C-alpha positions in Angstrom: 34.5 -8.1 12.5 31.6 -6.4 10.9 28.8 -5.2 13.8 25.9 -6.8 13.3 22.8 -3.8 11.4 19.6 -3.8 12.7 17.2 -0.9 11.6 13.5 -0.3 11.6 11.5 2.8 10.2 7.8 3.1 9.6 6.3 5.0 6.8 2.0 5.9 7.0 0.9 5.9 3.5 -0.7 9.6 2.9 -4.4 9.5 1.3 -3.4 10.4 -2.8 -6.1 10.9 -5.3 -6.0 7.5 -6.3 -6.6 6.6 -2.5 -9.8 9.1 -2.7 -10.9 7.8 -5.9 -11.2 3.9 -4.2 -13.2 5.2 -1.2 -15.4 7.0 -3.1 -16.4 4.5 -5.4 -16.8 2.0 -2.6 -19.3 4.0 -1.2 -21.2 4.2 -4.4 -20.8 0.7 -5.0 -22.0 0.6 -1.6 -25.1 2.8 -1.7 -26.0 1.8 -5.4 -26.3 -1.8 -3.6 -28.7 -0.7 -0.7 -30.7 0.9 -3.6 -31.1 -1.6 -5.3 -32.1 -4.2 -2.6 -34.2 -1.7 -1.1 -36.7 -2.3 -4.2 -36.2 -5.6 -4.5 -36.6 -6.2 -0.6 -39.6 -3.1 -0.3 -41.6 -4.4 -2.9 -41.7 -8.0 -1.9 -42.8 -6.2 2.0 -45.2 -4.4 0.6 -47.1 -7.1 -1.5 -46.7 -9.5 0.8 -48.1 -6.8 3.7 -50.9 -6.2 0.8 -52.0 -9.8 0.1 -52.1 -10.5 4.5 -48.8 -11.7 4.9 -47.6 -10.0 7.5 -44.8 -12.7 8.3 -43.5 -12.7 5.4 -43.5 -8.7 4.9 -41.8 -8.3 8.2 -39.3 -11.0 7.0 -38.4 -8.8 4.1 -38.2 -5.7 6.0 -35.5 -7.3 8.1 -33.6 -8.8 5.6 -33.0 -5.9 4.3 -32.0 -4.8 7.9 -29.2 -7.4 7.9 -28.3 -6.9 4.4 -27.6 -2.9 5.4 -25.5 -4.2 8.3 -23.3 -6.2 6.2 -22.8 -4.1 3.3 -22.1 -1.3 5.6 -19.9 -3.4 7.9 -18.0 -4.5 4.3 -17.5 -0.8 2.9 -16.3 0.8 6.1 -13.5 -2.5 6.4 -13.0 -2.0 2.7 -11.9 2.1 3.6 -9.9 1.3 6.7 -7.8 -1.1 4.3 -6.1 2.6 2.4 -5.2 3.5 5.8 -1.7 1.8 5.1 1.9 2.2 6.5 5.0 0.5 5.2 7.3 -1.1 7.5 11.1 -1.2 6.8 13.5 -4.0 8.1 17.1 -3.6 7.4 19.2 -6.3 9.0 22.5 -7.1 7.9 22.3 -6.2 4.3 18.6 -7.7 4.0 15.3 -5.8 3.5 11.9 -6.6 4.5 9.2 -4.8 3.5 6.1 -5.8 5.3 2.2 -3.4 4.6 0.1 -2.7 7.7 -3.6 -2.2 6.7 -5.5 0.2 9.5 -2.8 -0.7 12.1 -3.6 -4.2 12.6 -3.3 -6.9 9.3 0.4 -6.6 8.5 1.7 -8.8 4.9 5.0 -9.3 4.0 5.6 -7.8 0.0 9.0 -7.8 0.0 12.3 -9.5 1.1 16.1 -9.8 -0.1 19.7 -8.8 -0.2 20.1 -5.4 -1.0 23.7 -6.6 -2.8 21.4 -8.3 -4.5 19.6 -4.8 -6.5 20.1 -4.7 -10.0 20.4 -0.4 -9.3 19.1 1.9 -6.6 18.5 5.8 -7.6 16.2 8.9 -6.2 13.0 8.8 -8.2 14.2 12.0 -9.8 17.1 10.6 -11.2 16.2 9.8 -14.8 20.0 9.5 -16.4 19.9 6.3 -14.3 16.4 5.1 -14.0 14.7 5.6 -17.2 16.0 2.2 -19.4 13.7 0.7 -16.2 10.5 2.5 -17.5 8.9 -0.4 -18.4 9.0 -2.4 -15.8 6.2 -2.7 -13.2 6.4 -0.7 -10.6 5.3 -0.9 -7.0 5.3 2.2 -4.5 6.2 1.5 -0.4 6.3 4.8 0.2 4.1 7.9 1.5 3.1 8.5 -2.1 4.9 12.1 -1.9 8.0 12.2 -3.6 10.1 13.3 -0.7 14.6 14.2 -0.8 14.6 10.3 0.0 12.4 8.5 -1.9 14.2 6.1 -3.7 13.7 3.3 -6.8 14.9 0.0 -6.1 15.6 -2.8 -9.7 14.9 -6.4 -8.4 13.7 -9.9 -8.7 10.6 -11.2 -5.9 9.3 -14.1 -6.5 10.8 -14.5 -10.0 9.5 -11.0 -11.1 11.7 -8.3 -11.9 9.9 -4.9 -10.8 10.9 -1.5 -9.3 10.1 -0.7 -5.9 9.5 2.8 -4.5 10.6 3.2 -1.0 11.5 6.1 1.8 14.3 5.0 3.8 15.8 6.9 6.0 19.5 8.4 6.7 20.4 5.2 8.5 19.1 2.4 6.5 20.8 4.7 2.5 23.7 4.4 4.7 23.9 1.0 5.5 22.5 0.1 2.2 25.7 2.1 0.7 28.1 -0.4 1.9 26.0 -2.7 0.4 25.9 -1.6 -3.6 28.6 -0.6 -5.4 28.6 3.4 -6.6 27.6 1.7 -10.3 24.2 0.4 -8.7 23.6 2.7 -6.0 23.0 6.1 -7.2 22.3 9.1 -3.4 20.9 11.7 -4.1 24.1 14.5 -4.4 22.9 16.3 -1.4 23.1 13.3 1.0 26.8 12.3 -1.1 28.1 16.0 -0.5 27.1 15.9 3.2 28.6 12.8 4.3 32.1 13.9 2.1 31.7 16.9 4.3 31.6 15.4 7.3 
């Protein structure tokens, strides 16, 4: 009788050039919005003070201060959401992937049976992955190409995609039991180590 298998793994997403660009973009938009609204609010406030309508002038000034707080809050929240971790949960042939934003907000991004993967191979294995190049890809790895960075091809919610993951050896070996050799191409080093063990 087959024993239950339960393996969890947390993978931290490293800040890539894309994330750095997004962060710069968010900061740039926030500054542009604040400068634009500063011009409108302060011009209106100055005009109100000049007309002797101090209450209206103070109202525009207060409005701008409130807007500054809101814009900064939104910008900081968006930047923090760039801090991501992926949790892989492998249970008896089923793989679930959750994205955790800023260590608080969790969302399931994949769930399926490993036995239903069309193919899984190391990301550098161009020989077996070439025919899938035109499929859309989603990256649930650290963002770096490592010895355990793999791509699997599967359908999720009716869409066929390439999924980039970074499973530790325990998960890889568990997957090996679910996939035939013609659908799982482990990196040569791992295969040799297991053969010699």
